[in-house]
DORONU-728738 format. One record per residue (C-alpha): residue in one letter; x, y, z. Coordinates in steps of 0.25 Angstrom, whole numbers, plus 2048, in hexadecimal, padded with zeros to 3 digits. Each point is the difference from the previous one (the first is absolute). Example, Ala and Ser with C-alpha at 12.3 -4.5 7.8 and 13.67 -1.06 7.14 Angstrom:
2
A8317EE81F
S80680E7FE
//
This chain:
405
XD742A85F6
X7FC7FC7F1
X8078057F4
X7F78057F6
X8017F87F3
X7FC80A7F6
X80B80A806
X8097F6802
X8017FA7F1
X7FF80D7FA
X80E804807
X8057F47FA
X7FE8007F5
X8058107FC
X80B7FC80A
X8027F37FB
X8108007FA
X801807812
X7FA7F4805
X80A7F67F7
X80B807802
X7FE7FE811
X7FD7F27FC
X80D7FE7F8
X80780580E
X7FD7F3809
X80B80480B
X7F980D801
X80480E801
X80180A809
X7F98107FD
X80A8077FA
X8007F57F5
X7F07FE801
X80280F7FD
X8077FE7F2
X7F67F67FB
X7F480B801
X80680B7F9
X8057F77F6
X7F37FC7FF
X7F580A807
X7F68037F4
X7FA80A80B
X80580D806
X7FF7F880F
X80D802807
X8077F2802
X7FC801810
X7F28007FD
X8027F57F5
X8077F980B
X7F47FF809
X7F67FD7F7
X8087F27FA
X7FF7FE810
X7F1803801
X7FE7F77F6
X8057F6807
X80C7FF7F3
X80D801808
X8037FE80E
X80B803809
X80B7F6803
X8017FB80C
X80E801802
X80480E7F9
X7FA80D801
X7FB8097F6
X8027F27F7
X7F47FB7F8
X7FB7F37F7
X7F57FC7FA
X7F47F9809
X8017F17FE
X7F28017FA
X8048077F4
X80D7F97FE
X7F77F47FF
X7F88067F8
X80B8047F5
X8077F7800
X7F37F87FC
X7FE80C7F3
X80E8007FC
X8007EE802
X80D80280A
X7F87F480B
X80A7FD80A
X8007F2805
X7F97FA80B
X8037F3808
X7FA7F5802
X800804810
X7F780B7FC
X7F67F67F8
X8007F580C
X7FC80B80A
X7F58047F6
X7FC7F27FE
X8017FD810
X7F780D801
X7F57FB7F5
X8027F3809
X7F780880B
X7FA8097F7
X7F97F07FD
X7FF7FB80E
X7F880E802
X7F87FD7F5
X7FC7EF804
X7FC80880D
X7F98097FB
X7F77F57F5
X7FE7FB80B
X7FA80880C
X7F88067F3
X80580F801
X7FE8077F4
X80980C803
X80C7F6806
X7FD7F87F3
X80480F7F6
X80B804809
X8077F27FE
X7FE8017F4
X80680C7FE
X80B7FE807
X8037F27F7
X7FE8097F4
X80980A803
X80B7F6806
X7FF7F97F1
X80080C7F9
X80E803805
X8067F47FF
X7FD7FF7F1
X80480E7FC
X80D7FE809
X8017F37F6
X7FE8097F5
X80A80C805
X80B7F3800
X7FF7FC7F5
X80080F7F9
X80E80180B
X8047F37FB
X7FF8037F3
X80880E800
X80A7F9809
X8027F67F7
X8018097F2
X809808807
X80A7F5802
X7FE7FD7F0
X80380D7FA
X80C80280B
X8028107FE
X80880180E
X80A7F67FB
X7FF7F780A
X8097F2800
X7F97F27FF
X80080080B
X7FB80C808
X7F37FD7F4
X8007F2806
X80080480C
X7F48087FF
X7F87F47F9
X8057F980B
X7FA80780B
X7F48027F7
X7FD7F0800
X8057FF80E
X7F7809806
X7F38027F9
X7FE7F57F5
X8027F3808
X7FD80380D
X7F38077F9
X8007EF7F8
X8007F980D
X7F480B806
X7F77FE7F3
X8037F0800
X7F47F87FB
X8027F8812
X80480A805
X7F980880C
X7FA80D7F5
X7F87F77F7
X7FA7F780C
X7FD80E807
X7F98037F2
X7FA7F57FF
X7F980280D
X7FB8107FE
X7FB7FA7F1
X7F77F6808
X7FD80B80C
X7FB8087F3
X7F77F87F9
X7FA7FB80E
X7FC80E801
X7FB8027F1
X7F77F3804
X7FB80480D
X7FC8107FE
X7FD7FC7F0
X7F2809804
X80980A806
X8028087F4
X80880C804
X80A7F4808
X7FF7F57F4
X80680B7F8
X80C80380B
X8007F1800
X8037FE7F2
X80980C7FC
X80C7F980C
X7FD7F47F9
X8028067F4
X80D80A804
X8067F3806
X7FF7F97F1
X80780D7FB
X80A7FF80D
X8057EF7FD
X8018047F0
X80880D802
X80A7FA808
X8027F37FB
X8018087F1
X80A80C806
X8087F6808
X8027F77F2
X80480D7F8
X80980480A
X8087F27FF
X7FE8027F0
X80980D801
X8087FB80B
X8047F37FF
X8088017F3
X80880B803
X8037F880C
X8047F57FA
X8098077F8
X80680A808
X8027F6809
X8087F77F7
X80880C7FB
X80480480E
X8057F3805
X8097FF7F4
X806810803
X8037FB80F
X8077F67FB
X8088057F6
X80080D80A
X8087F5809
X8087FB7F7
X80680B7FD
X80480480D
X8057F3803
X8098037F6
X80480D802
X8047FC80F
X8077F07FB
X8047FF7F1
X7F67FB7F7
X8087F2800
X7F67FE811
X7F47FE7F7
X8077F37FA
X7F88037F4
X8097F17F9
X7F87F7808
X7F3808803
X7FE8017F0
X8077F47FD
X80A80A7F7
X80E7F67FA
X809808805
X80A7FA7F5
X7FF7F87F2
X7F97F3803
X8087F67F6
X7FB7F4803
X7F77F67F8
X8068087F3
X8037FA7F4
X80C8037F6
X7FD8057F4
X8097F27FA
X7F27F7807
X7F780A7FA
X8047FF7F2
X8007F0802
X7F4801805
X7F98077F3
X8087F87F6
X7F87F3806
X7F2806800
X8038047F1
X7F67FA7F8
X7F77FD80B
X7F37F97FC
X7F480280B
X7F77F5803
X7F1800803
X7FF80380E
X7F97F480A
X7F17FF802
X7FE80180F
X7F57F9805
X7F580580A
X7FB7F5804
X7F17FF7F9
X7F780C7F9
X7FD80A804
X7F28047FF
X7FD80D7FE
X7F9809805
X7EF7FD7FE
X7FA80D7F9
X7F38057FD
X7FE80C7F6
X7F680B805
X7FB8007F0
X7FE7F27FF
X7FA7FF80D
X7F780A7FC
X7FA7FC7F3
X7FF7F1805
X7F680680C
X7F98067F6
X7FE7F47F7
X7F87F980C
X7F680B806
X7FB801809
X8097F980C
X7FA7FE80F
X80C7FE806
X80B8077FA
X80C7F980A
X7FB7F27FE
X8028037F1
X80D803802
X8027F3808
X7FB7FA7F6
X8048077F2
X810801804
X8027F380A
X80E7FD802
X803811802
X80680580B
X7F580680C
X80680E7FE
X7FE8007F1
X7F37FB803
X7FF80D807
X80780B7FA
X7F67F87F3
X7F4803809
X80280E804
X8038057F1
X7F27FB7FE
X7F980680D
X80880D7FC
X7FD8017F1
X7F68097F9
X7FA7F67F6
X7F77F880B
X7F4802808
X8047F780C
X7FA7FF80C
X8027F880F
X7F77F7803
X7FB7FE810
X8027F3805
X80F7FB803
X8077F77F9
X80C7F6804
X8097FD7F5
X80A7F5803
X80E7FF7F9
X80C7F8805
X80780780C
X7F680B800
X7F2803803
X7F780D7FA
X7F4806807
X7FA80A7F6
X7F38057FB
X7FF7FC7F2
X8038087F3
X7F77FE7F6
X7FF8087F4
X7F58037F7
X8018077F4
X8098087F9
X7FF80F801
//
C-alpha cells in the first residue's frame, strides 16, 4: 500500500529527534526500549503503542527477523539518513560489477529494439540503462564519501587506536575497494569497452531517430548521463586515492617499524639483549680501535717539518681540447633583428639563414618565441614546404610575419 508523501514528511519533521535516535540504534531495539525513546521525544499526547503503529504503517521501522517485539529502521530510510548525514557505507566492486552486467543486458535489449524499430521497447531499455547508470554513479559517490570519512576518523584517532590497528583499517580500504576499483575502471579493461559500446549504440540511436523528437531527446539525455557517469567515477576514484594513498604509505612504514620493535623487545625478553647480536648487525666496535694511531712524538715531528711550508700553484689539468659554450639566441635580440627585416615570408627559413650553425632545438625555441609573440601579425601559408637540415627533414607550412601590430 502506497504511503502519502505529505503525511510521511510531516511526521518526519515533527519527530526528527525520535527518528534520528532510531537510526543510531543500528542493532535494533526491543519494544520497551522503543517505548522509552518515544516517551523521551514525543510531542503530542499519543501513547507509545499508537506511535509504534504509526512508525510501522509509515514503513519507518519493521520487526527484526530474529527476535519478537523488536524493531529496526527500514533499509530505505536508513540509506536516506546516511545520505543526509554524509555517513554512507561502502559498496564493494562486486556490486558495481553486477550493475555493469545489468547494464550490458539492457544494452543488448536496446540494440535489438533499435533493429526491430520498436519504440516502446526502446524507451523501456533507455529507462533501465539510465536507472542502472545512476545507481553506479550514486554508489561511486557514496564510496568516496565513506572513504573520506574513514580517513578522517583514522587521522583524528579519537579512539586512541594503535598504529597497527589504524593501518589495518586503511589497508582494508586499499585492498578491498581502491585496488579492485582501479582495476575495474582501467581504460584497457571490460568496463571501459562496455561503456564505449553503449556510447556507440546511443549515437546510432540519435542518428536513426533524428526525426522522432521525443525519442531523440531520450537518446541525448542517456548519452549525457553516460558522460557524467564516466567523469564522476574517475573523479571519485582519484579523490579517494588522493586521501588514502599518503596515509597508507605513512601508516605502512610506521606499522612495519612498530612490528619490528615489538619483535625485538619480545626476543630480548626471552633470550636477552645478546641474542640480537647488535655489534655484528650494526658494525659497532667491541673495543678500542688501536691500530693505525699516531703517538704524540710522531705528530710533533710531522708538524715541525711542515713549519714554514709555502704552497705552490696547482698544476693545470688539460681537458683535451676547447669546450664549446652552448649557443643561445637572446629573446630581445631575436625580436629586434626580426623587426629590422620585416616583412618575412618564411620565418623558419629566415632563422636557418640568419642563425646558421646554431643547434636546431635552439632554432625551434626561437621559432616558438616568434609565433607566441604578441607584437607581430603572423599567419601560415596554405602550401607545405620541406626544409632539409643535416640529418633532419622538416615538413611544415611557412609562417609569414607581415607587419608589427
